[in-house]
C-alpha positions in Angstrom: -1.7 -10.6 25.7 0.7 -8.6 23.5 -1.1 -9.4 20.2 -4.3 -8.0 21.6 -2.7 -4.7 22.6 -1.1 -4.5 19.1 -4.4 -5.0 17.5 -5.9 -2.1 19.5 -3.0 0.2 18.3 -3.5 -0.8 14.7 -7.3 -0.4 14.8 -7.0 3.0 16.6 -4.4 4.3 14.1 -5.4 7.2 12.0 -4.2 6.1 8.5 -4.5 9.6 6.9 -2.5 11.2 9.7 0.2 8.5 9.3 0.3 9.0 5.5 0.8 12.7 6.0 3.9 12.1 8.0 5.3 9.2 5.9 8.2 9.8 3.6 7.0 7.0 1.4 3.2 6.5 1.9 3.0 3.6 -0.5 5.7 1.7 1.3 4.2 2.5 4.7 0.8 1.1 3.6 2.4 -2.1 2.2 4.2 -2.6 5.6 0.9 -2.0 7.4 -0.9 -4.5 5.2 1.8 -7.1 5.8 1.7 -6.5 9.6 -2.1 -6.7 9.7 -2.2 -9.9 7.7 0.5 -11.5 9.9 -1.4 -10.3 13.0 -4.7 -11.8 11.7 -2.9 -15.1 11.1 -1.5 -15.1 14.7 -5.0 -14.2 16.0 -6.7 -17.0 14.1 -4.0 -19.4 15.3 -4.5 -18.2 18.9 -8.3 -18.5 18.5 -8.0 -22.0 17.1 -5.7 -23.2 19.9 -8.0 -21.5 22.5 -11.0 -23.2 21.1 -9.3 -26.6 21.2 -8.2 -26.0 24.8 -11.6 -24.8 25.8 -13.1 -28.0 24.5 -10.6 -30.0 26.5 -11.2 -28.0 29.7 -15.0 -28.3 29.2 -14.7 -32.1 29.1 -12.5 -32.1 32.2 -15.0 -29.8 33.9 -17.9 -32.2 33.1 -15.8 -35.1 34.4 -15.1 -33.1 37.7 -18.8 -32.4 38.1 -19.6 -36.1 37.5 -17.0 -37.3 40.0 -18.2 -34.8 42.6 -21.8 -36.0 42.3 -20.6 -39.6 42.3 -18.6 -39.2 45.6 -21.6 -37.4 47.2 -23.8 -40.4 46.4 -21.1 -42.8 47.8 -21.0 -40.8 51.0 -24.7 -41.2 51.4 -24.5 -44.9 50.6 -21.7 -45.4 53.2 -23.8 -43.7 55.9 -26.8 -45.8 55.0 -24.6 -48.9 55.4 -23.3 -47.7 58.7 -19.8 -47.0 57.3 -19.1 -43.5 58.7 -15.4 -43.9 58.0 -16.1 -44.6 54.3 -18.6 -41.7 54.2 -15.9 -39.4 55.6 -13.4 -40.5 52.9 -16.0 -40.1 50.2 -16.7 -36.6 51.3 -12.9 -35.8 51.1 -12.9 -37.1 47.5 -16.0 -35.0 46.8 -14.3 -31.9 48.2 -11.1 -32.5 46.1 -13.3 -32.8 42.9 -15.2 -29.7 43.9 -11.9 -27.8 44.2 -10.8 -29.0 40.8 -14.2 -28.1 39.4 -13.8 -24.5 40.6 -10.3 -24.3 39.2 -11.4 -25.8 35.8 -14.4 -23.4 35.6 -12.1 -20.4 36.2 -9.7 -21.6 33.5 -12.6 -22.3 31.2 -14.0 -18.7 31.7 -10.6 -17.2 30.9 -10.2 -19.3 27.8 -13.7 -18.4 26.6 -13.1 -14.7 27.1 -9.8 -14.8 25.2 -11.4 -16.7 22.3 -14.2 -14.1 22.2 -11.6 -11.2 22.3 -9.7 -12.9 19.5 -12.8 -13.3 17.4 -13.7 -9.6 17.9 -10.2 -8.5 17.1 -10.1 -10.6 13.9 -13.4 -8.9 12.8 -12.1 -5.4 13.5 -8.7 -6.0 12.0 -10.2 -7.5 8.8 -12.4 -4.4 8.5 -9.3 -2.2 9.0 -7.4 -4.3 6.5 -10.0 -3.8 3.9 -9.8 0.0 4.5 -6.0 0.1 4.3 -6.0 -2.0 1.1 -8.5 0.3 -0.4 -6.4 3.3 0.6 -3.3 1.6 -0.9 -5.2 0.8 -4.1 -6.3 4.4 -4.3 -2.7 5.7 -3.8 -1.4 3.3 -6.5 -4.1 4.5 -8.9 -3.3 8.1 -8.2 0.4 7.4 -8.6 -0.2 5.8 -12.0 -2.4 8.6 -13.2 0.2 11.2 -12.1 2.9 9.2 -13.9 0.7 9.0 -17.0 0.0 12.7 -16.9 3.7 13.4 -16.4 4.5 11.3 -19.4 1.8 12.9 -21.5 3.0 16.4 -20.5 6.6 15.4 -21.3 5.4 14.1 -24.7 3.5 17.4 -25.3 6.5 19.4 -24.3 8.6 17.3 -26.6 6.1 17.9 -29.5 6.1 21.6 -28.7 9.8 21.8 -28.8 9.9 19.7 -32.0 7.3 22.0 -33.5 9.3 25.1 -32.6 12.4 23.6 -34.1 10.5 23.0 -37.3 9.2 26.5 -37.3 12.7 27.9 -36.9 14.0 25.6 -39.7 11.2 26.9 -41.9 12.0 30.5 -41.1 15.7 30.0 -41.8 14.9 28.3 -45.1 12.5 31.1 -46.0 15.2 33.7 -45.1 17.7 31.9 -47.3 15.3 31.9 -50.2 14.5 35.5 -49.7 18.2 36.3 -49.5 18.7 34.5 -52.8 15.7 36.1 -54.6 16.2 39.7 -53.4 19.3 41.9 -53.6 20.5 44.3 -51.1 21.2 48.0 -51.9 24.9 47.2 -52.0 24.3 44.5 -54.5 22.2 46.8 -56.7 24.9 49.5 -56.9 27.6 46.9 -57.4 25.7 45.6 -60.4 25.3 49.1 -61.8 29.0 49.9 -61.3 30.0 46.7 -63.0 27.7 47.4 -65.9 29.1 50.9 -66.4 32.7 49.6 -66.3 31.8 47.1 -69.1 30.3 49.9 -71.2 33.4 52.0 -70.8 35.6 49.1 -71.9 33.4 48.5 -74.8 33.6 52.1 -76.0 37.4 52.1 -75.7 37.6 48.9 -77.7 35.5 50.5 -80.5 37.8 53.5 -80.6 40.9 51.3 -80.9 39.3 49.5 -83.8 38.5 52.7 -85.6 42.1 53.9 -85.2 43.3 50.7 -86.7 41.3 51.1 -89.9 
C-alpha cells in the first residue's frame, strides 16, 4: 500500500539533514507536520476500516466452518440411512464450504496483517511527529530569541548613536561658549589698535580746544 511506503520514507527521514538543505526550515517543518498529521489520519481511517472488515470476514469464516461441519454430519447421516446419493451431494457442499473457508482464512490473515502494520506505523509516525514538533518549537524559539537580540542590538546601536550625537552637540556648544569667552590673537591686537586710535583722537580734540581759548 502506498501510504505504508510513504510512512517508511517519513520515519526514515533525517530531519537535521533536511533542515540543513532547506531554504526555509520553519516552512519545511510546518509542511512535514501537516503531511504527517494527514498521513496519521489516513492510517487510522485505514486501520478502522480494516478492523471492521476483519470482523465481517471473521464472522463469515466461522459460518463457513459451521456449514462445513454441518454438511459432513449430513453426509454421515445419509450413509447411515442408505442414501449414498444424498451423502455424495452433502460431501460436494462440504467441499464448497471448505474451499470458501480457505479463501476467507487467507483474506482474514491479509487484513489482520495490514491492520497490525497500520497500528505499528501509527505508533512510529506519532513518535516522529512529536520529534518534528519539538524541533519546530525549538526553531521558532531560537528565531524569536534571535529577533529579540536583533531588536535589542538595534536599540543599543540607536542609543549609542543618540549618545554620540548628544556628545557632539555638547562639544559644539562648549566650543561656541569658549569662542565667546576667549579672544583670538587677532582680536587682542584689534582691540589695542582701536584703543590707540581713540587716544590719538582724544589728544587731537584737546589740542583743538586749547587753540580755541
